[in-house]
C-alpha positions as a printed Julia matrix, in Angstrom:
51×3 Matrix{Float64}:
  22.0   86.0   186.05
  22.43  85.69  189.82
  24.61  82.64  189.56
  27.11  84.56  187.49
  26.96  87.54  189.82
  27.64  85.36  192.86
  30.53  83.57  191.15
  28.82  80.18  190.85
  29.12  80.2   187.09
  32.17  81.47  185.15
  30.28  82.52  182.0
  27.04  84.42  181.89
  24.18  82.25  180.53
  21.47  83.45  178.14
  18.05  81.89  177.64
  16.72  82.33  174.06
  13.18  83.48  173.53
  10.62  80.86  172.57
   9.11  81.51  169.19
   5.38  81.02  168.95
   2.62  81.87  166.65
   0.6   84.91  167.63
  -3.19  84.49  167.98
  -5.2   87.13  166.34
  -8.57  87.58  168.0
 -11.55  88.39  165.9
 -13.65  91.4   167.19
 -17.11  90.65  168.52
 -20.05  91.38  166.4
 -22.67  93.75  167.82
 -25.12  90.89  168.42
 -22.47  89.03  170.51
 -21.79  92.2   172.58
 -25.47  92.6   173.29
 -25.79  88.96  174.34
 -22.94  89.38  176.9
 -24.24  92.67  178.24
 -27.88  91.56  178.6
 -26.95  88.1   180.11
 -28.99  87.26  183.18
 -27.91  84.03  184.97
 -30.51  81.55  186.07
 -30.34  78.5   188.27
 -27.96  77.59  191.07
 -25.07  79.64  189.76
 -26.85  83.02  189.68
 -25.75  83.91  193.21
 -22.04  83.55  192.5
 -21.82  85.1   189.06
 -23.67  88.42  189.13
 -24.38  90.55  192.19
């Protein structure tokens, strides 16, 4: 750490890694992929989403 390198701390500090549960994503079904690919926006948001 830079504080140790500059002499601000006498001992080098370590930060332990945070343990967390990994999220396993489920793959998309072919129907879901088709819905995403063929999506056509309508209404006021259509100009900002797909051009």
